[in-house]
N, C-alpha and C positions, 0 to 999 in steps of 0.2 A: 444554629442548631447542629448538634453533633450526636455521635453514638447511634444507638438503636432508634432514636427519634427520627433520624433521617431515613428516607426511602428513595433510593436512587436506582434508576433502571439504565441498563445498556441494551440498546436495540441494534442488532446486527443482521443485515439482510443476508439470506442464505445464497452463497455462490453467486453473488449479485450479477456480474457481467454475463456469466454463462446462463443464468436464469432468464435475463432479459432476452438473450439470443433464442432461448427455447420458446419464448412467446411467439417469435417469428417462425420458428422451426419446431412445432410441437411434435412432429414425427420422430424427433431425436430424443425425446424424453426416455430416461432409463438407460441411455447409451453413454459411453465415455466420450465427452466432447471437450476440446481444448480451444480456447479463444486466444488469438495472438498471431504474430508473424507478419512481416512486412508485405509478403506477397500472397498471403492466404486470401482466398476468395470464395464466396458462395457459388455453387454451381448454377449453370443456366438451366432452363426448363428441360426436364428429362435427363439431365446429367447427374452422375453420382457425386456424392459429397467427397471432397478431398480427404485423404487419409494422412495422418501424422507421419507415417512411414515414408511418404512421398515428398515431404518437405525438405528443401535444401536451402540452407542459409543460416544466418546468425541470430534469427529472431528469438524472442523469449515468450513464454506463456504469460498472458495477461491474467487469466484465470482458468479454472477447469471445473467441470461438474463433479459431484461427489463420486460418481462412478469412475471418473478418470483419476481422482485423488486417491481412490482405493488402490489404484495401480502404481501409486508413487509419484504422480505428476503434481506439481504445485506451482503457484504463481511465482514468476521470476526465474523459473527453470528454463534453460536453453532448450529450444524445440528439438534440436538434434538429439540431445540427451533424453528428452521426454519420449522421442520416437522409439528409443530402445526399450523403454518401460511399457509403452502403450502404442505399439505400431499401428493397431487398427482403430485408434481413436479418431473421431472426426475433427478436422481442423477448420475453424471458422474465423473470419476477420472480425476485428473489434469495431464497434459502432458507438463512439463516445457521445455523440449527440443524443442517441437514444438512451444511453445510461443516465445522462444528465437530466433528460426529460422525466424518466421514471423516478429518479432520485427526488426531484422537486415534488412529484406527485405523492410519494410515500411520506415525505416530511410534512407536507401540507395536511395530509390526512391525520397524521399523528398529532400535530399541533391542535387539532380540534378536540382531542382527548386530554392532552397534557401540554400546555403551551410553553413551559419552561424547558428549553431545549439547548443543549450544547452540540453544535454541529462538528462532528469529527471527520467528515469527509463525505464522499459520494454515497457510501453504503452503511454508515454507522452513526449513531447519535446517542448521547446521554439525555435522560429526562429526570427531572425532579418531581417525584410523585408524592412528596411529603404532605402537601396540602390538597391533593386531588382526592375527592371522596371515593370510597370503595376499597375493598380488600385488594391485596397485591395480585392474587391470581385472577380475580375479576378484571382488574385493570389490564393485566397482561393479555388476557383474552380479548378485551376490547381493542387494545392496540394492534394485536395481530389481525383482528377482523378488519380494522380500519385500513391496514396495509393491504390486506387481501382484496378488499373492495376497490381500492384505488389503483392497484397494480396487477392483481391476480398472482402475486408472488408471496412467498413465505419469508418469515424472519424468525430469529431466535432472540429471546429476551432473558436477561438476568436481572433480578431485583435483590438488592442488598442494602446495607446502611451506607455504602460509599462507592465511589467510582472504581477504585482499585478492585474490589471484590466483584462488582457487577460486571466488569470486563471479563474476568475469569469465568463467572457464572454463565454468561451468555454462550460460552464455548462448550459447556459441559453436556449439553443435550442437543447438539446440532444434528440434522437440520430441523427446523420447525419446532423448537423446544422452548420450554419455560422452566427456569430454575430460580427458586426463591430461597435465599440463605440469610441467616443471622450469624452473629459472632459465635453462637454455640455450635454452629455447624462446621467450624473450621477444622477440628480434629478429624472428622469423618470425610469431609468433602474437599477441603483445600489442602491440608497438610500432606496427603499422599501424592499430590501432583508434583511433577518436576519443577525445579526452580524457574525454568524458562517460561512457565505458565504465567508468571507475574509480569505484567507490562512494566518494563523498566529494567529487566534482567535480559541482556542480549547475549549473543553467542560467546563473546570473550569473557564476560562476567560469569556465565554459566560454566564455562570450561575451567575457570579459576576456582569456582566453588567446588566443582567436581574433583579438582586436584586436591582439595582439602576434605574429600569424602562427604561433601554436603550436596546430595543429589536431589532431595525432595524439599518442599517448602517446610515440612515438619522438622526435618533435620536442621534447616536454616533457622527456624524459630527457636531451637534449643541451643544455638550457638551463643557464646558469651558476647554481649554487645561491645565490650571493650576490645575483644579479639577482632570483631568485625571492623571496628574503627581502625585498629592497628594495621590490618591487612588490606582494607579497601578505602581508607581515607575517612576523614571525619564526617563529611556530609553523606557520601554514598553508604558508608558502613552503618551509620545511624538509620538511614532510610531502609536498608536491607532488614534490619531488626524490626522496624515498625511495619514494613510491608508483610513480612512473614507472619506477623500477628494480626494482619488484616486491618491495620489502622491507617486511615487516610481521611484527613479533614478538608481536602480541597473542595471548594465550591464549584458549581458549574460555571463555565465561562460562556455567557449567553451571546457574545458577539465575538467572532473570530474572523479576522480579515488579514490573512497572510500577505505580506508585501512581495515576497519572493520565495522561490523554492530552488534548492541547489543540490547537486550531486558532485562529489569529487572523490578521487582515489590517489593514494600515494603508491608509487611503483615499488616493486621489490628491488629493482636496480635502476639507476639512472638510464634514461633512454634518449637516443639521438634521432632526429627527424629522418635522416638519410639511412642510417644503419638499421633502425628499428621501425621503419615506416609501417610495416604490416601490423606490428604489435600496437603501435599508437593508433592506427586506424580502427582496430578492434576495440581498444579502450574507449575511444571517442564515441563509437557507435553504441557500446554498452552503456556508457553514461547517459547518452541521449535516450536510449530505450527505457532506462530506469527513471529518468526525469519525466518521460512521457507517461509512464505508469503512475507516477506521483500526481501529475496534473489530472489524469483521468480519475483517480480515486477521489480527488477533491472537486471534480467538476469544473476545472479552470483551464484557461488558455493563456499563453504568454504574449504580452505586447512588446516585450523586449527580451533579448537573449545576450548573455555575457559569458565569457570564458575566464578562467583563472589558471595561471601557470606558475609553478615554482621551479626555479632552475637549480642546478647542482650546487651553486653557491648560496642557495636559500633566498635569493632575490625573488620576489613575487610581483607579477604584473597581471593586470586585468584589462579586458577590452569588452565594450558593450556596444550594442546597436539597437536602435528602435526599429521595429518591424513595420512594414506597410499594412499588415493586417495580423491579428492574433493567430498564433499557431499552437498546436499541441502534439502533432504526430512526431514520432522519432525521426523520420527522414527529414522533416522540415527543420526540426531543432538541430540536426546534424549539419545541414547546409548553412544555417545561420551561424553555427559555431565555426564552421570552416571559413566563413567570411570574416569573422572576428580574428581568426588565427592569421589571416593574411596580413594583418596590421602589426604583427609581432616579429622581431628579429629572433630567429630560432637557430642560431649558430651553436648555442650552448646546450648541454644535455638537460633533460627535464627529469624532475623527481616527483612532480604532482601535476595533475590536470583536473579541472572542474568545469562544470557548466551550470549556469544559473538562469532560471526563468523569472523575469520581473514584469512589472506593470500588469499584474494578473487581473483577469476579468472572467466572470462566469461563462462557461462554455456555451450556454444557450444564447446569451447576448452576443457572443462573438462568432457564432457559427456562420452567419451570413457573410461576415467579412472574411473569415478563414476560407470559405468556399471560393473566394475570388483569387486565392493564391494558385499559381500554376503547380501542377504535380512536380514534386522534387525528383531529380534524376536518381537512378539506382545507386546504392552505396558504392563509394569509390575508396581508393586507398588514401591514406594520409600522405598526400603527394607533396614533397618539399618544393616542387616547381610552382605549386600554387601559392606558396607562402613567402614569396619574396617581399 
């Protein structure tokens, strides 16, 4: 079934991690709150909440309330940078087990209304409403009420003929919004948006499009398809044309079981373990923090951890280890990565480093095992003496 006959919804929880934290700390509602940081901690009885301006370290924001986002803070931002933008924001630690528990609750509640679900992670799902009785707005209200009853949280829903447009639509009226669009709404609602609003156009592609003075989806829609193929390649150029016109025939994927999740980065220059120890230490920590966020978004933990290294001569090596119990925290991932690095001869310069979480298991099933792991030591330098 295709075209207007389909009715696809994208349901996105509003500031999910932060909203779950506010269930535990309702007195912070309406205030700028940031979740993240390796040493962030909730205060003891009678103690004031920690402020972002007092944080020292290399941690990143896992999420932020809309009040903090209005000040320029966003997920993935370094907390030291965020402190410049929102020094008085409250800083809370992340509680991934709680997020996984609430995630299961909202998905189970939604499944009672619309059982055909594509799970996109811990806080968002697609639903096929094509065969579900009721009007689109009525169904959206039922879904939102189901989520509220199950979790006391709000969500935003976009309903359109396909996944591509529904993803965009769910962002148009956040938080707690409902947006219902058809193909006839493209000129007014979709085409004025920046190209980055389309899921599949990342920073590099958006910058390249802007270099050609294609800043909005509408301008992209007017571009000659052959020109797009010439400048962006056969596959991606054709996709850009189709996406700008809101065309997307992808069905829902009703079962998604990722086998691994990885993060890697290529350095601006080749780095050596001894001469560039501090830089490599920061890169490893950043990769592990980003990987921890990926795991948290998907409600997963890692049963194995691997590293990938590419040397200056382009030789690539990998090392993996099975863990005694599943892990998900950035500090745990970092320590496991360091253990893998000890098994590599690091005399040559490096041009790429990556970390990979494998043997993935749902966080709720693994939480008891993870709790048995000892607390990891504080972040240390990428010490070559450890890597013999």
